[in-house]
N, C-alpha and C positions, 0 to 999 in steps of 0.2 A: 243390669246397669249397661248403659251404652258404652261401647269401646271407644276410647280416645286414642288418637294416633300422635305420638311424640314427633311432630314435624321438625322441631329444632334438631333432634338427634339424627333424623334422616338427612337434614341439610348438612350437618357436620360430616356425615359419612360420604355424601355425594361431593361435597366441596373438596374433601381430602383426596378422593379418587380423581376428581377433575384436575387437581394440581399435579398429581402423578402423571396423568395422561399428557397434560400440557407440557410439563417440564421434560419428560423423557422422549416424547415424540418430537419435540422441538430439537432435541439433540441428535436423534438417531433415525428419524424418518422424514421423508419428503411430504407425507400426507399432512393435511391441516390439523394441527393439534387442537385448535379451538373447536372445529366442527366435530372432531372425534370425541372430544369431551362432552359436547352437548348431546351427541347421539347416545353416549353412554348414560348420561343423566336421564334422558327420555326413556331409554330401555329399562333402567332399573326402577324408575317411578312407575312405568306401566306394569312391570312384573310385580312390584310391591302391592299396588292397588288391585291387580288381578288376584293375587294371593288372598287379600283381605276379603274379596267377594266370594271366592271359591273354597276357602279353607274349611267350612263346615260341611261341604259335600263329600269329604273324604274322612275315612275312619282313622282313629289313633293308630291302628295296626298298619294302615297304609303309610302313614307318616314315619312309623318306626322302620319299616322296610326301606323307604326312600332315604331316611337319615343314614342308615348303616351303609347303603349303597353309595351315598355321597361321600361318607367318611372313607370308605374303601377306595373310591376313586381319587380322593385327595391324597391318601397315603401313596397310591401308585404315582401320582403326579410329583409329590415331594421326593419320593425315591428316585424318580427319573431325573429331577433337577439336581439332586445330590450327586448322581452318577455322571451327568453330562456337563455340569458347570463346574469348572475348576475355581475354587474360592480365591486362588491367587491371581486369577485373571480379572477380577472385578476391582473397582476403585473404592470399595467400602470395606472397612477393616473391623466390622463388628465380630466377624468370625475369628480373625487372628488375634483380636484384643482378648479373647478368652482362651483360644487354643495356645497361643504363644505364652500367655501368662502361666497356664498350667504346665507347659513344657519347662519353663524356667523354674517354677516352683518345685517341681519334682526333680529338677536337675541341680537344685541348691543355689540358683542364682536369684538375685533380687527381681521379683517378677514385674514390679511396676516400672522397672528401668529398661525393659526390652521394647524394641521397636515392633510395631505391627508390620504387616507385609506391604503397606502402601509406601510410596517414596518417603524417606525419613524427613519429618518436619518437627517443629516444636510441639505438634499436637498428635503425632502418630505413636501414642503410647496407650496401654490398656487403661480404660476408664471405669469399668464396673467395680463396685466395692467388693470386699472379700467374700461375703456370704454368697453372693450371686455366682462368683467363680467356683465356690465349693459345690453349689447346686449342679453345676455342669460337669463335675468330675466323673460321674458314671458314664456320660456320653463320651467324654475324652478317653476314658479307659476302653470304651467300645471301638475307638479308632477315629472318631470325628464328633466334635461338639455339635455339628449340624444335625446329628441324630436327635437332638433335643426337640427339633421341629415336630417329630412324630409324637413325642410325649406331651408337648404343650398344645397339641391339637386334640389328642384324646382326653386329656385332663379336663378342659372346659366342656367338652362334649358330654362326658359322664357327669360332671358337676352340675351343669345346667339341667340335664334330664332329672337328676336326683332332686334338685332344688324345686323345679317347676312341676315335676311329675307329668310333663307334657312333651311328647315327641313333636307336636305341632309347633310349639314355641322353639324347641331345639332345632328343628328343621329350618325355620325361617332364619334363625341366628346364623347358621352355617351356610345357608344358601346365599345370603348377602355377603358373608365373609369370603366365600369362594368366587363371588362375582367381583371381588375387589382387586384391581390392579396393584393397589398398595400392599395387599397381603402377599401376592405372588412375587412382588419385588422383595419383600422380606425373605421369602423362601429362596429366591434366586441368589441372594447375596449372603444367605445363611445368617441373617440378622437375628439377634436375641432380644431386641428391644420390645417387640410385641409379646414375646414369650414371657419376659419379666412382668409386663403389665397384666398378662393373662393369669399368672401365678397369684398376683395380688388380688385380682378380681375374684378368683376362685376362693381365696382366703376369706374375702368379704362375704361371699355367699355362704361359706361354711359357718362363719361367726353368726350370721343372721339366722340360718336354719337351726343351729344348735343352741341358740339363745345364750351365747357367750357374752356376758356383760361385766361391767366393772364391779358390780355388787357380788357376783357369783364366781367370777374367774379373774380377779384383779391381776394376780401374778402371771397367769397365762397370757394375758393381754400385754403385759410388760415385756415378757419374753418374745412373743410373736412380733410386736411392734419394733423391738430392738433388732430382731433378725431382718425385718423388712427395711428398716433404716440402713442396714448394712448391705443392701443390694444396689440401689441407686437412689439418688435424691428425688428423682421423679416418681419413685415408688411410694414415697412418703405422702404425697398429695392425696391420692384416693383414700388411703386408710385414715388419714387425719380428718378429711371431710366426713367420712363415714362415722367416725367415733367422736367427733367434736361435741355434738349435742348431748349424748349420754355422758360424756366426760364432764361437761359443765353442770350436770344435774347431780353429781355426787355430793353427798351431805358432809363428807369429811374433808376439811381443808388440808389435813395432812396427806391424804391420798391425792388431792389435786396437785400438791407439790411433789410428792413421791413418784408419781407416774412418769412425768418427763425426765426426771433424774434417772429413774430406773431404766427407761428406754435408752437414754444416752450411754449409760454404763454398759448395758448389754451390747449395743452397737459398737461401743468403743473397744470392747474386748476382742472383737474381730480384727481391729486395726493394730493392736499391741504388737503382734509378732513382726509387723512391717515397720512400725515406729522404731523398735529396738533391733531391727535387722542388722544394722551396722552402727554401733555406738561411737565409732571414731569419726566417720564422716557424716553421720545422721542423714543418710541419703533420702529417707522418707520425706524430709522437709524440702528437698529440692526436686523430688519427683514422686508425686502421689496422685491418686485418682481424683482428688478434689480439684486439682489444677485442670483436668480435662472436663469434668462435669460442670464446672462453674464458669468456664471461659465464654460461653455463649449467653450467659445470663445478663440481665439488665436490672439494676437496683430499683429503678422507678417502676418497671413492669412487675417485678417481684412484689413490691410493696402494694401496688394497685390490686394485683390478683389476691394477695394475702387478705386485704381488707374486704374485697368482694367475696372471696371464698368463705370467710368467717361469717359475713352477713347472710349469705345464702344457706350455709350449712346450719346455722341456728334457726332458720325459718323452715328447714326441711323436716317435717314431722314424721312422714312415713318412709318406709324403706325405698320405695320406687322414687320418691322425691329426692332422696339422698343419692340414689344412683344417677338420676338426671343432673343433679347439681355437680356430681363428679365429672360427668361427661362435658358439661359446659365449661367448668373451671379449667380442666385439663386442656381442652381445645383452646380456650381464650388465652391461656398462659403461653402455649406454643404459638398461637397466631400473633399475639402482640410482640413476642420476642422476635419472630421472623419479620414482622413489619418494621421493627427498629433496624434489623440488619438490612432489610430490603431498601429502606430509605437511604442507607449509605452506599449500597452496592449497585442499586438500579436494576433494571430488567436483565441485562447481561449477567450480572452477578447472581441473580436469582436462578437463571437458567443454567449457567455453566460453572458456577463456583460450588465445589463440593462441600464447602463449609456451610452452605445454606441447606441444611438437612431437613427436608420436609417429612422424612419418615417419622419424626417425633409426633406428627399428628395422629399416627395409628395408635398411640397410647390411649386415646379416647375410645377406640373401637369397641372393646369389650362392654363398656357402659352404654354406648350408643346402641349397639346391636341388641343388648339385653333389654333396653327400653323398648325398642321396636318389636322384639319377639314377645315380650311380656304383654304388649298391647293387644296381642292376638287372643289373650285369655279373657273370657267373660268375667266380669266382676273384679276387674283389676283394682288393686288397692292404690288409690290416688293420694 
């Protein structure tokens, strides 16, 4: 079968990195951000198509060695970034939104009421849902939640190799990731957004590989989806798109109703300690993570993406079609949301307003890069 290249996913990847180059070079460098972005696009395109031509000239063993060397180099670079960059010196509070939350939690203070390290505003509070905060406890106990960057790099590396049984595909995935300015921005500011997305992506690969379905593992899926819903709202989108078609094919009406109820109950259990943290002032209702996660949303955009996502998910018959649907929908959701904000703020707001957070585009990276790397395998399932 002739290999097909998912150009839409490549376009999403390049567009996102172009935005990062344009936005941050415009802030901090005198060089032309537009020219630098175009040079980057040409370079990555050239490298990608060179790889597609030469990939069969090298053995699987060669790609295995190159992959591990690349991962080792990335570990060194991440360690250097954690050592050299003071997280309190950056204007992004993803790191302190988790670190300060856990500080407060283990100190007995209401954790959603603590300010992050950025100058106090109505938005500088922790936004991740409880389960994601708990996932980061081991790294916090080690001394820095930023250590999670190592884990959430190794996890997809091992998962992709296990799923594809191909170092060739794995190598391309991480080659493109390490060529991404957006990824290294995540590292520099100790962001956990892409890490959260990566965890959900690995879960989807695991469900697919192990054939975990509604008919064979109904309650397992209820539990897993409830835990995912208790990380971030954005984490729900990929898993919902992946499971929508098999969910609608269940023969039992009772299970169709029971599944979303069960997911909400599981997710809700993680919020109960914070809802009842203070039953005199009911502080949860005046300061909670929903306030942070929903403030940038737009109801019209959400409705549009919801309808489009349902339509595309129901038409996605194969696994790779669902992966591509996820990458498109996540990207379009972020894009349309940013366009709405851009229309009000204008170019200066886009370039210099920290509320215009283009890092959300990286949430589509795992699915885009997996589509690109999977296209390197002969006989890809379309």
